[in-house]
C-alpha positions, -999 to +999 in steps of 0.1 A: +000+000+000+012+036-007+025+055+023+004+086+031+022+117+040+004+132+070+029+159+082+020+195+077+042+214+052+049+247+069+059+279+052+094+294+058+097+311+091+111+342+075+077+349+060+060+353+093+062+390+092+053+395+056+022+416+054+005+435+027-022+455+044-035+471+012-048+437+000-051+418+033-084+436+040-100+420+009-114+391+030-134+415+051-147+433+020-157+399+005-177+391+036-196+424+033-201+419-005-215+385+001-241+401+023-253+421-007-235+454-001-213+474-024-179+483-010-161+514-021-124+505-024-103+535-012-075+510-005-058+503-038-041+529-059-054+518-093-067+548-113-084+525-138-109+515-111-123+550-115-127+577-142-092+576-157-082+561-190-050+548-205-037+572-233-047+556-266-014+560-284+004+537-259-023+511-262-018+512-300+020+508-296+015+476-276-012+463-300+011+469-330+040+451-312+018+421-307+006+421-343+042+424-354+052+393-335+070+408-305+056+381-283+087+360-275+114+367-250+129+402-249+166+409-240+170+406-202+178+443-196+150+455-219+145+463-256+170+489-270+144+515-279+129+514-244+164+517-228+172+547-250+139+564-240+146+558-203+180+574-207+162+603-223+139+605-193+169+605-170+183+634-189+150+653-185+152+646-148+187+662-148+204+629-139+238+634-154+258+604-143+237+575-157+257+543-157+230+518-166+192+514-172+170+482-172+134+473-175+115+452-149+081+437-143+068+468-125+087+487-098+080+459-075+105+438-093+130+467-095+128+469-057+132+431-052+161+428-076+181+458-064+178+449-027+186+412-034+217+422-053+230+444-025+222+431+010+240+402+026+228+382+056+234+403+087+232+436+068+203+460+065+189+490+046+170+520+060+134+522+050+110+551+059+082+547+084+055+550+072+064+533+040+050+513+011+048+477+025+065+461-004+099+471+011+093+453+044+079+423+025+110+420+004+133+423+034+114+397+053+115+374+024+153+377+023+156+373+061+169+408+065+160+426+098+139+458+093+157+491+101+130+518+098+136+556+102+108+580+110+091+605+088+082+637+108+044+644+106+051+678+122+074+687+093+052+677+064+064+641+066+100+649+058+126+623+068+139+628+104+176+632+098+185+627+135+166+594+135+184+583+103+217+590+119+207+570+150+197+540+128+228+538+106+252+510+117+283+494+103+260+469+086+238+494+068+241+493+030+215+516+017+185+539+023+151+540+007+134+573-003+099+573-016+094+606-032+065+615-037+057+593-007+032+565-005+012+566+019+015+602+029+016+621-004+046+641+009+074+656-013+110+658-003+125+693-004+158+700-021+174+708+012+163+674+026+177+656-005+210+674+000+212+664+036+205+628+028+232+629+001+257+641+027+247+612+050+250+587+021+284+599+013+296+597+049+283+562+054+289+549+018+252+541+013+233+532-019+202+554-023+171+537-036+149+567-048+114+555-056+100+582-079+071+563-095+047+593-089+071+620-102+047+634-128+018+636-103+028+667-084-003+686-072-006+724-070-012+741-036-042+763-028-025+792-047-021+770-078+017+767-074+032+732-078+067+726-063+086+708-090+097+672-083+134+670-078+152+637-086+176+627-058+202+617-084+201+652-099+211+667-065+238+641-058+253+629-091+283+613-073+262+592-049+254+556-059+217+557-066+190+536-083+161+557-094+129+537-096+104+547-123+076+531-143+045+534-164+019+522-139+009+555-123+020+583-146+007+565-177-023+547-162-013+511-169-007+494-136-017+460-149+010+461-176+037+457-149+064+478-166+090+495-144+126+504-146+158+513-127+183+540-135+217+534-120+238+566-114+268+577-095+305+571-099+311+545-125+338+526-106+317+526-074+286+510-090+303+486-115+303+454-094+268+461-080+254+467-114+268+435-127+251+417-098+217+433-108+222+420-143+229+385-131+195+385-115+179+401-146+192+373-167+180+347-143+144+358-145+147+361-184+129+393-191+100+417-184+068+417-204+079+420-240+052+437-261+044+462-233+080+475-235+071+490-269+049+515-251+078+530-231+092+552-259+058+566-271+048+572-235+080+591-224+086+609-257+050+613-270+021+635-260+018+642-223-017+658-226-034+632-203-013+644-174-030+678-174-064+663-169-051+637-144-035+664-122-066+686-125-088+658-112-064+648-085-060+684-073-098+688-069-101+655-051-071+662-029-086+696-019-120+679-011-101+653+010-082+680+029-112+701+036-130+670+050-100+662+072-099+698+085-136+699+093-141+665+108-137+662+146-108+639+158-092+639+123-062+659+109-041+655+079-009+669+064-019+681+029-006+657+002+016+673-024+020+644-048+005+610-059-031+603-049-029+593-012-038+610+021-027+598+055-051+613+080-045+609+118-072+598+142-070+618+174-083+593+199-065+576+228-054+541+219-076+528+247-107+542+229-100+520+198-097+484+212-076+464+189-061+495+173-065+510+139-068+476+121-101+471+140-111+506+131-108+500+094-124+465+095-154+479+113-156+508+089-159+483+061-186+463+079-207+492+090-202+519+063-189+497+034-159+520+029-124+504+026-094+524+037-061+510+050-049+511+086-018+532+093-001+504+112-001+485+079+025+511+067+043+516+100+037+546+122+050+561+154+039+543+186+009+561+201-004+575+168-032+561+146-037+568+110-055+555+079-046+558+042-072+571+017-069+567-020-086+598-033-090+586-069-129+585-071-150+614-084-159+641-059-195+629-054-183+594-045-156+608-022-180+631-004-204+602+002-175+580+015-162+608+038-197+614+052-198+577+061-164+578+078-174+609+098-206+592+109-187+561+118-163+581+140-191+600+157-213+569+163-186+546+175-164+571+194-188+598+205-180+592+242-143+594+236 
């Protein structure tokens, strides 16, 4: 008789701390949907879930590539015309010391490859807190201990330089900047970038500059928009990987097309870049036909961005006014991307179970899905939630009314 295997097959222990709060709430939403309710998803930053459309000329470029038979494997670093276009984009961002560029399956793969090629067991990289949870997930997958530095809510969510200095050790290899930031919508000032460059030089750190939202900079109440500044343009000598992609700026998140731009001193980054390319070859290539959209996207009409930014500014302003007028809520005004990170001003004792319970009960009672701040990391004693303000103004106003009612009804005695 065959022997039956009865022992449980357990997952690797290093995955125990892998969380992805943005999608981990889906099971609660499914429960509510099965009860016959419609849930408004303010948790996932996908513009195509709402009233945004992919520019037709880049769809046509991919369609033509498919018709022309570009459906096999691509070169591991990316197709030549895409790489040329990315170098042109780097020049427009005033990055003058480009040493290499490569195409990836979304910025998620760029992050994974670049961290994997750099960090050895026992080493670490600095990541912001709050941050996009992909970074902590990749580090947990690699068995690398988290080393998070604070962003200062009282200083428009700028990095806390003193905290960074405290967190740097002899085993620290790099630092992550997310600029514009997800989840806060903050934008790094030139002065801050210069200070981080000094720190990177002093400690011989690689800078990972995640700039996926660099074209989605929102005007302030006076109509002025602070221009986005690429870290690598401020510090051309510092080893840096600038992360970019098509998902957000060009409204194609499902195509999974991202890229990395390696800059800095050529001799300093040579060995590291070769390591990245070993990993690029090992995974064969990024999506092939979609790479033919990179050149027309970066070099073609940018008209869609005018309308995208107009919509986002209006929806950001509505979001900010709601935060300012709602009791027990405050928010640093977002300056880029399409996220807000409001703070809930309630004692922790008044929210049993913390902010995760807050957002789960919000889904169940008001059918609005936001993400708890602890899913991104936050200072102890503070409670936040992230809003994706992509829906139209009428939909947002209804959602915000529901959230305000929820806070009043559930915490009116707080």
